[in-house]
Wavefront OBJ file of the C-alpha trace (Angstrom):
o trace
v 18.960 -38.868 44.325
v 19.676 -38.923 40.643
v 21.030 -35.780 39.105
v 19.638 -34.890 35.686
v 22.263 -34.235 33.089
v 22.046 -32.300 29.886
v 23.492 -34.194 26.918
v 26.392 -32.466 25.232
v 25.625 -31.024 21.802
v 26.493 -33.239 18.885
v 28.577 -31.139 16.532
v 28.123 -31.836 12.858
v 24.721 -33.470 13.443
v 22.178 -33.238 10.622
v 19.630 -30.430 11.015
v 16.127 -31.462 12.106
v 13.695 -32.347 9.329
v 11.319 -29.678 8.141
v 7.696 -29.967 9.359
v 5.915 -32.492 7.156
v 3.361 -35.302 7.206
v 3.867 -37.702 4.307
v 0.798 -39.795 5.129
v -1.427 -36.698 5.152
v -0.050 -35.716 1.743
v -0.845 -39.172 0.342
v -4.339 -39.076 1.860
v -5.149 -35.745 0.209
v -3.881 -36.909 -3.191
v -5.928 -40.113 -2.832
v -9.114 -38.146 -2.146
v -8.395 -35.861 -5.117
v -8.073 -38.877 -7.435
v -11.259 -40.486 -6.100
v -13.618 -37.490 -5.983
v -14.146 -34.681 -8.475
v -15.640 -32.497 -5.735
v -12.647 -32.974 -3.443
v -10.344 -32.347 -6.390
v -11.909 -28.966 -7.094
v -11.852 -27.873 -3.446
v -8.224 -28.892 -2.983
v -7.176 -27.052 -6.136
v -8.611 -23.881 -4.606
v -7.324 -24.362 -1.061
v -3.884 -25.867 -1.675
v -0.722 -24.935 -3.547
v 2.233 -26.915 -4.885
v 4.432 -26.023 -1.925
v 1.901 -27.378 0.568
v 3.280 -30.797 -0.408
v 6.750 -31.380 0.995
v 7.818 -34.414 -1.012
v 8.784 -33.505 -4.607
v 6.968 -36.524 -6.025
v 3.733 -35.485 -4.310
v 4.161 -31.982 -5.719
v 4.462 -33.501 -9.211
v 1.311 -35.594 -8.750
v -0.617 -32.545 -7.487
v 0.554 -30.436 -10.448
v -0.462 -33.219 -12.844
v -3.939 -33.495 -11.335
v -4.342 -29.728 -11.621
v -3.213 -29.670 -15.257
v -5.544 -32.542 -16.168
v -8.471 -30.789 -14.477
v -7.679 -27.540 -16.297
v -7.733 -29.444 -19.593
v -10.974 -31.306 -18.739
v -9.251 -34.701 -18.866
v -10.592 -37.748 -16.975
v -8.724 -38.506 -13.756
v -7.998 -42.128 -12.865
v -4.757 -44.067 -12.196
v -4.267 -45.096 -15.837
v -4.901 -41.595 -17.213
v -2.651 -39.969 -14.604
v 0.087 -42.508 -15.341
v -0.179 -41.804 -19.068
v 0.079 -38.066 -18.468
v 3.140 -38.513 -16.270
v 4.713 -40.917 -18.767
v 4.301 -38.342 -21.542
v 6.074 -35.797 -19.360
v 8.782 -38.375 -18.522
v 7.976 -38.049 -14.822
v 6.236 -41.376 -14.098
v 9.229 -43.185 -12.662
v 10.259 -40.190 -10.538
v 6.955 -40.318 -8.617
v 7.184 -44.077 -7.961
v 5.648 -45.519 -11.115
v 2.143 -46.996 -11.635
v 2.381 -48.802 -8.299
v 2.402 -45.503 -6.364
v -0.620 -44.196 -8.271
v -2.482 -47.466 -7.660
v -1.708 -47.179 -3.951
v -3.165 -43.668 -3.872
v -6.325 -44.731 -5.710
v -6.894 -47.658 -3.340
v -7.117 -45.497 -0.197
v -10.885 -45.019 -0.035
v -10.691 -44.065 3.655
v -9.152 -40.767 2.570
v -12.563 -39.457 1.517
v -13.688 -39.224 5.142
v -10.663 -37.338 6.457
v -9.192 -35.384 3.533
v -10.230 -31.972 4.900
v -8.422 -32.490 8.200
v -5.380 -33.764 6.349
v -5.465 -30.709 4.053
v -5.349 -28.497 7.164
v -2.290 -30.432 8.334
v -0.605 -29.741 4.970
v -1.282 -26.026 5.238
v -0.111 -25.900 8.845
v 3.173 -27.632 8.030
v 3.659 -25.461 4.939
v 3.220 -22.336 7.089
v 5.778 -23.613 9.585
v 8.226 -24.317 6.753
v 7.710 -20.774 5.435
v 8.451 -19.338 8.882
v 11.627 -21.427 9.135
v 12.716 -20.377 5.645
v 11.962 -16.704 6.311
v 13.895 -16.878 9.582
v 16.908 -18.348 7.795
v 16.755 -15.649 5.114
v 16.489 -12.914 7.740
v 19.492 -14.358 9.554
v 21.442 -14.409 6.290
v 20.481 -10.793 5.558
v 21.558 -9.723 9.028
v 24.987 -11.351 8.653
v 25.515 -9.896 5.177
v 23.676 -6.585 5.459
v 24.058 -4.078 2.605
v 24.763 -0.399 3.113
v 21.104 0.462 3.705
v 20.160 -1.469 6.877
v 16.704 0.088 6.828
v 16.007 -1.869 3.657
v 17.026 -5.048 5.492
v 14.589 -4.326 8.319
v 11.783 -3.669 5.853
v 12.602 -6.863 3.932
v 12.546 -8.847 7.165
v 9.147 -7.460 8.109
v 7.733 -8.222 4.672
v 9.031 -11.800 4.784
v 7.379 -12.444 8.134
v 4.113 -10.769 7.141
v 3.998 -12.630 3.810
v 3.578 -15.922 5.694
v -0.022 -14.930 6.479
v -0.749 -13.257 3.135
v -2.001 -16.463 1.515
v -4.720 -16.928 4.118
v -6.006 -13.454 3.302
v -5.923 -13.990 -0.461
v -7.855 -17.255 -0.304
v -10.645 -15.793 1.812
v -13.197 -15.632 -0.993
v -16.960 -15.164 -0.620
v -19.912 -15.879 -2.888
v -21.600 -13.167 -4.922
v -24.659 -13.514 -2.700
v -22.584 -12.847 0.417
v -20.805 -9.960 -1.317
v -24.133 -8.340 -2.237
v -25.489 -8.784 1.272
v -22.365 -7.213 2.763
v -22.539 -4.319 0.292
v -26.224 -3.761 1.036
v -25.528 -3.681 4.769
v -22.700 -1.176 4.204
v -24.887 1.047 2.020
v -27.708 0.906 4.541
v -25.401 1.875 7.415
v -23.891 4.686 5.329
v -27.344 5.983 4.355
v -28.563 5.932 7.952
v -25.489 7.843 9.125
v -25.880 10.429 6.357
v -22.177 10.000 5.509
v -21.485 10.077 1.761
v -17.695 9.916 1.964
v -16.246 6.449 2.578
v -12.541 7.320 2.424
v -10.341 9.842 4.219
v -11.753 13.362 3.917
v -9.652 16.237 2.600
v -11.830 18.746 4.455
v -12.576 20.693 1.250
v -16.222 19.946 0.498
v -16.156 20.235 -3.293
v -12.971 18.198 -3.528
v -14.474 15.516 -1.277
v -17.622 15.476 -3.400
v -15.508 14.851 -6.493
v -13.168 12.247 -4.993
v -15.625 10.728 -2.477
v -12.712 10.667 -0.102
v -9.233 9.232 -0.538
v -9.495 5.435 -0.508
v -7.109 2.773 0.763
v -4.459 1.788 -1.763
v -4.779 5.024 -3.748
v -1.785 7.084 -4.824
v -2.772 10.763 -4.928
v -0.305 13.111 -6.619
v -0.477 16.872 -6.003
v 1.644 18.731 -8.537
v 2.579 22.400 -8.794
v 5.406 24.735 -9.681
v 7.483 26.032 -6.717
v 5.717 28.750 -4.749
v 2.178 27.876 -5.814
v 1.296 26.278 -2.471
v 1.398 22.478 -2.701
v 3.062 22.151 0.722
v 0.547 24.542 2.275
v -2.250 22.471 0.787
v -0.684 19.288 2.138
v -0.558 20.788 5.637
v -4.172 21.974 5.371
v -5.141 18.490 4.227
v -3.226 16.880 7.117
v -5.077 18.916 9.741
v -8.497 18.502 8.156
v -8.052 14.750 7.617
v -6.985 14.402 11.274
v -9.979 16.454 12.398
v -12.163 13.990 10.488
v -10.721 11.125 12.518
v -7.759 9.920 10.443
v -4.198 9.337 11.594
v -1.754 11.285 9.404
v 1.841 10.212 8.824
v 3.548 13.308 7.386
v 6.993 12.759 5.853
v 8.708 16.085 5.225
v 11.899 15.878 3.193
v 12.166 19.639 2.675
v 11.098 21.348 5.919
v 11.927 20.590 9.525
v 9.247 19.672 12.040
v 9.678 23.136 13.575
v 8.933 24.828 10.239
v 5.881 22.623 9.792
v 4.651 23.503 13.275
v 5.138 27.210 12.526
v 3.102 26.959 9.321
v 0.307 25.014 10.972
v 0.174 27.397 13.902
v -0.058 30.363 11.530
v -2.745 28.735 9.399
v -5.014 27.943 12.342
v -4.386 30.966 14.563
v -4.620 33.518 11.732
v -1.404 35.058 13.046
v 0.877 35.833 10.061
v 3.708 33.377 9.586
v 6.283 36.169 9.510
v 5.249 37.277 12.993
v 5.648 33.758 14.357
v 9.046 33.281 12.711
v 10.356 36.579 14.041
v 8.605 36.193 17.432
v 7.134 39.703 17.000
v 3.789 38.730 18.481
v 1.364 41.343 19.756
v -0.461 40.786 23.029
v -3.821 40.070 21.394
v -2.246 37.352 19.199
v -1.111 35.206 22.121
v -4.637 34.007 22.876
v -5.155 32.922 19.265
v -1.799 31.129 19.257
v -2.583 29.290 22.496
v -6.020 28.237 21.261
v -4.640 27.018 17.918
v -1.760 25.221 19.622
v -4.137 23.403 21.972
v -6.369 22.429 19.064
v -3.518 21.179 16.900
v -1.925 19.258 19.769
v -5.015 17.055 20.018
v -4.726 15.872 16.414
v -3.216 12.508 15.501
v -0.521 13.861 13.159
v 2.889 12.186 13.194
v 5.768 14.103 11.570
v 9.015 12.628 10.287
v 11.510 15.153 8.917
v 14.416 12.780 8.214
v 16.271 14.085 5.125
v 17.379 11.819 2.292
v 14.855 9.109 3.123
v 13.983 6.293 0.708
v 10.613 4.780 -0.183
v 11.720 1.631 1.634
v 12.387 3.623 4.793
v 9.078 5.506 4.489
v 7.200 2.228 4.141
v 8.957 0.678 7.137
v 8.323 3.744 9.318
v 4.727 4.166 8.184
v 3.977 0.521 8.941
v 4.905 1.188 12.575
v 3.289 4.625 12.792
v -0.045 3.450 11.425
v -0.235 0.018 13.046
v -3.738 -0.759 14.381
v -5.132 2.502 12.982
v -8.592 2.165 11.445
v -8.315 5.189 9.129
v -5.031 6.717 8.028
v -3.249 8.646 5.289
v 0.412 9.127 4.394
v 1.613 12.486 3.050
v 5.007 12.713 1.359
v 6.567 16.133 0.719
v 7.844 15.723 -1.890
v 8.456 12.915 -4.371
v 11.521 14.315 -6.144
v 13.378 14.611 -2.814
v 13.018 10.913 -2.043
v 16.362 9.134 -2.327
v 16.650 5.870 -4.228
v 18.095 2.964 -2.220
v 21.718 2.144 -3.077
v 20.641 -0.908 -5.069
v 18.290 1.181 -7.256
v 20.542 4.116 -8.093
v 20.795 4.893 -11.790
v 22.487 7.332 -14.114
v 19.018 8.313 -15.321
v 17.040 10.502 -12.934
v 13.830 9.613 -14.792
v 14.507 5.933 -14.118
v 15.061 6.634 -10.423
v 11.845 8.656 -10.150
v 9.970 5.877 -11.960
v 11.245 3.360 -9.386
v 10.214 5.619 -6.513
v 6.786 6.302 -8.010
v 6.194 2.587 -8.423
v 7.386 2.027 -4.854
v 4.911 4.595 -3.519
v 2.007 2.910 -5.297
v 3.078 -0.492 -3.952
v 3.339 1.047 -0.468
v -0.234 2.375 -0.690
v -1.540 -1.078 -1.609
v 0.682 -2.877 0.886
v -0.300 -0.672 3.848
v -3.884 -0.284 2.576
v -3.929 3.499 3.053
v -4.051 6.438 0.635
v -0.671 8.049 -0.021
v -0.560 11.713 -1.015
v 2.717 12.452 -2.806
v 3.593 16.033 -3.679
v 5.417 16.518 -6.972
v 7.096 19.373 -8.770
v 6.071 20.287 -12.297
v 8.550 21.047 -15.047
v 8.731 24.403 -16.833
v 6.941 23.252 -19.969
v 3.710 24.969 -18.938
v 5.443 28.388 -18.858
v 5.945 28.219 -22.611
v 2.378 27.079 -23.282
v -0.425 29.450 -24.181
v -2.429 29.998 -21.020
v 0.291 28.343 -18.896
v -2.293 25.889 -17.608
v -0.538 22.788 -16.170
v -1.366 19.352 -17.492
v -0.455 15.745 -16.716
v 2.580 15.726 -18.993
v 4.138 18.467 -16.830
v 4.808 16.081 -13.941
v 8.533 16.433 -13.532
v 11.127 13.840 -14.573
v 8.917 10.835 -15.167
v 5.790 9.892 -17.055
v 5.381 6.901 -14.747
v 4.065 9.206 -12.002
v 1.012 9.877 -14.164
v 0.651 6.167 -14.867
v 0.984 5.014 -11.242
v -1.265 7.688 -9.719
v -4.965 7.051 -9.149
v -5.649 10.765 -8.668
v -3.655 13.739 -9.938
v -4.414 17.273 -8.711
v -2.537 20.147 -10.364
v -2.401 23.576 -8.706
v -2.379 26.709 -10.851
v -2.162 30.362 -9.797
v -1.280 33.612 -11.550
v 2.119 34.848 -10.443
v 1.522 38.574 -11.032
v -1.478 40.973 -11.054
v -0.851 41.553 -14.762
v -1.047 37.846 -15.462
v -4.269 37.600 -13.463
v -5.870 40.178 -15.786
v -5.649 37.770 -18.697
v -8.804 35.881 -19.634
v -6.981 32.563 -19.809
v -5.404 32.808 -16.315
v -6.855 32.483 -12.782
v -8.035 35.679 -11.110
v -5.725 37.362 -8.628
v -5.634 35.496 -5.301
v -7.319 32.422 -6.780
v -5.677 29.008 -6.993
v -7.245 26.520 -9.359
v -7.213 22.880 -8.216
v -7.307 20.935 -11.458
v -8.340 17.315 -10.886
v -6.645 16.110 -14.060
v -6.956 12.383 -13.320
v -9.484 10.558 -11.183
v -9.500 6.841 -11.844
v -12.804 6.285 -10.046
v -14.673 9.517 -10.639
v -15.032 12.806 -12.497
v -12.358 15.352 -13.337
v -12.741 19.112 -13.168
v -11.520 22.371 -11.640
v -12.158 23.739 -8.142
v -11.315 27.311 -7.150
v -9.639 28.076 -3.825
v -8.576 31.299 -2.155
v -5.024 31.221 -0.788
v -4.486 33.303 2.347
v -0.790 33.941 1.885
v -0.016 35.419 5.286
v -1.375 32.371 7.118
v -0.589 29.851 4.329
v -4.137 28.527 4.314
v -6.531 27.582 1.533
v -10.235 28.339 1.694
v -12.811 27.041 -0.751
v -14.315 29.702 -3.026
v -18.036 29.688 -3.708
v -19.179 31.958 -6.524
v -22.910 31.913 -5.824
v -22.701 28.115 -5.460
v -21.637 27.758 -9.106
v -17.808 27.754 -8.804
l 1 2 3 4 5 6 7 8 9 10 11 12 13 14 15 16 17 18 19 20 21 22 23 24 25 26 27 28 29 30 31 32 33 34 35 36 37 38 39 40 41 42 43 44 45 46 47 48 49 50 51 52 53 54 55 56 57 58 59 60 61 62 63 64 65 66 67 68 69 70 71 72 73 74 75 76 77 78 79 80 81 82 83 84 85 86 87 88 89 90 91 92 93 94 95 96 97 98 99 100 101 102 103 104 105 106 107 108 109 110 111 112 113 114 115 116 117 118 119 120 121 122 123 124 125 126 127 128 129 130 131 132 133 134 135 136 137 138 139 140 141 142 143 144 145 146 147 148 149 150 151 152 153 154 155 156 157 158 159 160 161 162 163 164 165 166 167 168 169 170 171 172 173 174 175 176 177 178 179 180 181 182 183 184 185 186 187 188 189 190 191 192 193 194 195 196 197 198 199 200 201 202 203 204 205 206 207 208 209 210 211 212 213 214 215 216 217 218 219 220 221 222 223 224 225 226 227 228 229 230 231 232 233 234 235 236 237 238 239 240 241 242 243 244 245 246 247 248 249 250 251 252 253 254 255 256 257 258 259 260 261 262 263 264 265 266 267 268 269 270 271 272 273 274 275 276 277 278 279 280 281 282 283 284 285 286 287 288 289 290 291 292 293 294 295 296 297 298 299 300 301 302 303 304 305 306 307 308 309 310 311 312 313 314 315 316 317 318 319 320 321 322 323 324 325 326 327 328 329 330 331 332 333 334 335 336 337 338 339 340 341 342 343 344 345 346 347 348 349 350 351 352 353 354 355 356 357 358 359 360 361 362 363 364 365 366 367 368 369 370 371 372 373 374 375 376 377 378 379 380 381 382 383 384 385 386 387 388 389 390 391 392 393 394 395 396 397 398 399 400 401 402 403 404 405 406 407 408 409 410 411 412 413 414 415 416 417 418 419 420 421 422 423 424 425 426 427 428 429 430 431 432 433 434 435 436 437 438 439 440 441 442 443 444 445 446 447 448 449 450 451 452 453 454 455 456 457 458 459
């Protein structure tokens, strides 16, 4: 009986060749030279890097440039174009172009060969990404979380091209839109995005849409965190998954605030554990209700946008409707590689990172932001977009900006140019896809909860 043996590894052997099919590349180029229709389809479906051999990449680029300039495509014209660019000899000269043009059989099989090119290109991208990830792992910087996020992005980017090239005709787009509108009309649902739970705000925003960056700005003590917690609960009640990143409060403090808001038991009583007998029932009911909601809390201090993105990608995986809430933007730490002597520059980088995260994860991101003290020296003290603290890029990156304003004293509330006592004005100062305006809310301080104010249906 023969015994199978495993050959010893050959040290110093050349690495295996990357996935490629030279004959398929030549077949596709031949079909492109012979047919204008094939040429146009290949220019849409293929990219330079789908061709492995450099000379085939050059021929493909030349065909694309000639098509873009409405030049005739035949072996002589292509050769002349390559000669002018001093690239003719590098691709194999006129003989190679003549060989491509003579392969009439390519017209019957070019589509299959194009699929082979894309398959091999995808495999090469996976191999390259794997090598880069290995290199990152061996030479990891101080922030390993950034390495993990980079690795995930490299792997996911392999499939990004397939998504980007999935175009549809205008007719198909209109039919899909009509079907969506019909389904929405039949359901009676006017809001397509994630609901805030405040009717007038939802009517103005039509929900928070995927990819949107929503900034909620206010001076300390006005209630932006309380609003964020109200929003988290109400969005979850409407069926969304909420990823809440708290850089200021612990998860215990958040739980205390939520329990107070939805049990109507004052926060001070919960913090001090001085709870009367009749309050226990309300606390148990509110706790049971809140426990059923899909709210995920991360209270890691000193987190970076990179870390938030990496965590949120895991938290929200396979979720149909979701929202990220970040409390608050100025407490986000820049990664070591992005640290700067200018705080405004750092905040600009983080703001840009949050917007990219919203688009990358395809969810709305609500970022709380402090306002500077400029409004205190302004007549009326009404906040405006320029008050967003430390960086004008926050205003630029945001799709929606909501500024909260409330009188700080009874005397201030008596003034005609200030909100009435107990009223918080929600100023929608920027709304890229809709109207702007002001909505009045009542803030129940003891339970840290906002309620919409309706002044005879006119406010």
